[in-house]
Phi, psi and omega in degrees: 000131179283170179297319179294319179297319180295317180294320177295324176296317178297313180299317179295318183292317181291324181291329173296316176299319178300317182299334180266355186226103182293350182255017188276344178111330172083009177229161175237133176240128176241153176227124176253125180241117179211188183295345178273351180124206182244131177237124179253133177233147181235128178240105179292159181307325182284355178253000183275155177300143176259108188295327181291338177283340182273342187268151175289145178301138182231020184059037177274170180299320178299316177299318179294317179295332182270359178266154182283328177231094183298141175248157181295145178283140172271111184253000000 
């Protein structure tokens, strides 16, 4: 795994935790420490992955709200 791949994995994991915790703050800050020094990165909430967009539709309330013409849910 490259340094960039590792950082993206961390950002994705933390953003999933943020999606499940409304009091987390909504941003991700990373720090890379290596022989080249220290690199700090900031990812604002509007640049984080949106987990509901990566999932296949499952007739959830979120899926229904995001469609242009909602259909009744099969319960």
